[in-house]
C-alpha positions, 0 to 999 in steps of 0.5 A: 443406476445402470451398468453404464453409469457404474462403468463411467464412474470406474473409468473416472476413478481409474483415470484419477489413479493413473494421474496420481501414479504419474504425479508420484512417479514425476515427484520421485524422479524429481527428488532423485534428480535433486538428490543427485544435484545435491550430492554433486554440490556436496562433492564440489563443496567438499572439494572446494573446502579441501582446495581452499584448505590446501591453498591456505596451507600453501599460502602459509608455507609461501609466506613462511618461505618469503619470510625466510628468504627475506631473513636470508636476504637481510642476513648479510646486507652490504653496500659497495663503493667502487672508486676510479683512482683517476678521478678520486685522488686522496689529499696530498698529506694522506699520500705523504704519510705512507702506510699510516696515511693509507690506514687513515684514508681507509678509516675516514672513508669508512666513517664518511660512507657509514654516516651517509648511509645512516642518514639517507638509508635508515632501513639498511641496518648495519651493512658491511662496506665493501670498497674497491679502489682501482688505480694505476700505481705507476701513473699515481707514482709518476704524478706524485713525483712530478707534482712535488708531492713526494720524491720517494715513489715507494711511499705510495706502495706503503700507502696502498699497503696501509689501505689494504690492511685497514679493513678486510673488505677494503682493497686498493687494486693496481690496474696497470697502465691500460687506458680503460683498465679501471673502467673495465673492472668497475663496469663488471663489478657494477653490473655484478652488484646492481641486481644482487639482493644483498647489495643495498647500494652502490657508490660510484666514484669515477672520472669524467670518462665517456664509458662511465656516462654510458653505463649510467645512461643504460641504468636509467632505462630501469627506474627501479634501479635508480635508487640503488646507485649513488655518485661520489664526486672527487675531481668535478664531473665534466659535461659527460657526467654532469647532466646525469647527476640529477638522476642519482643521489650525489655526494662529495667527501671533500676532507678525503679527496682532491678537487683537482688533478695533480699538476706537474710543477717545476721540480723543487730540486731545479730551484735548489741547484741554483742556490745550494752546492751539492757534492754527492753526484759530481765533484764539489768545488771545495772539500767542505760539505754543502750547507744543509737545512734542518738537522745538517749537523747529524749528517756525515759530510761529503768530504768524509763519506759522500761517494762521487763518480769519476768523469773519465770518458773511457770508463763503462757506464755500468761501473760505479767508481767512488773517489774522495772529493779533493780540494780543487779549483773551480771546476765545471760540472758535467753530464756524461753521454754516449755516442747517441747523445743520451745521458748515461748515469753511472750506477750498479744497482745489481751489486747492492744487496736487495735486502739493503735496498729494501732496508734503505727504502723503509727508512723513509729518508729525505732524498732532497736533504741527503742527496742535494743538501736541502729539503725545500718542502716545509711539510716533508714527512721523511726522515731528516735526522739520521746519520748515514754512512758512505754505503748507505748514501750510495744505496740511497743514490741508487734508490733515487735513480729508480724514480724516472726523471721527467726530462728523460735522457735529455736531462742536462742537470748534472746534479739530478738525482732521478733515473734517466735509464732503467737500472734493470735494463741491459744495453741493447735490450728494450725490456727488463724484469718488470716488463710492461709494468716498468716505471721507465718508458721504452726509450729508457731501456737498452741504453748504450752505457759507453761514455764518449762525450760530456756536456759541460754545465 
């Protein structure tokens, strides 16, 4: 074999070795790349494992936090009852019972709401019941007196006291005489509780006023809120609210609330004047006491103790003179008036000790019986059995004058027992101690008390 042949064979072997080396280098490079990728995958996997583990831990923490928050949210569940006293008026017999009636009304309201919640919201476990009744006490007192429900407005104060003392979360709030005072307070309370997670239901008892319909229409914009509101109807809703009832839960408590407003009636003492003589405020045509209904035998007769005013025209209206009734011939009854023709009743409440006035108020005496001789109300809850002294009758007369007469200064009934001018107002001054909350209107203040003429009746 020639050298050339050996050289060719050598070159062939050399080429093969080079190819082998190249292959080995490529394999080593590829392994190196794969190892890098593997290491990166391992790092990513470990990172994901740690991330997933952290996420799981965070998720567990969040779930525990949610559980704690739910426990906190459910710890003090409550429902709120917002009532406008203009449309939600308790039945007459409850108002007439005074403090006991207030407690009874609160108890029945609590039981009614509790029963409704148990039936319609089984998921709400033992909620507290917050009740806010917003009412104009002056307006309610006037309506009750004019509607013949009571003759003693202080009985409504007693009702409020009984209602407020019944449950810690029950409040009867006097909103004064502002037109929208009740609505303004209810609107703010409504918005405050609507998004409160602890408040599971809002009961709204209102009158058919346009502001309420606007509030309820605004709530319709958020469908999730509809289930949080229930309506209570007392006096039937009018067109403003009737169309909205279909969108909310709706209920009535007929055993508690009137279904009609208090209607002014012909005052009962007007009818009594025509049939029964009374000797307390004007001279009696005879010295005998007027016949009394119920327990008249226990009442001191007018001939022995009833104070009456003298009709002397020259005397100041602020002096309350008392004289004994004497046997006289038939004598016309009179109404004393000032130079402007305004009625002037003789009274001097300032001279009666305040504690005596408060004591007489607490006795819950029947004004009709003690001051006019007969009580026309068969269901009267006031006291008819007490025997009064002359001073007690005088104080009761003054207390009765604290209730405004519906006929005001034009009243021409000589035996009207109600007030025709504010007893706290001084002549010439158009205000008094009570300011805007006074039960007497502006015209009944600052009255000239100098009597210059009389009207014979």
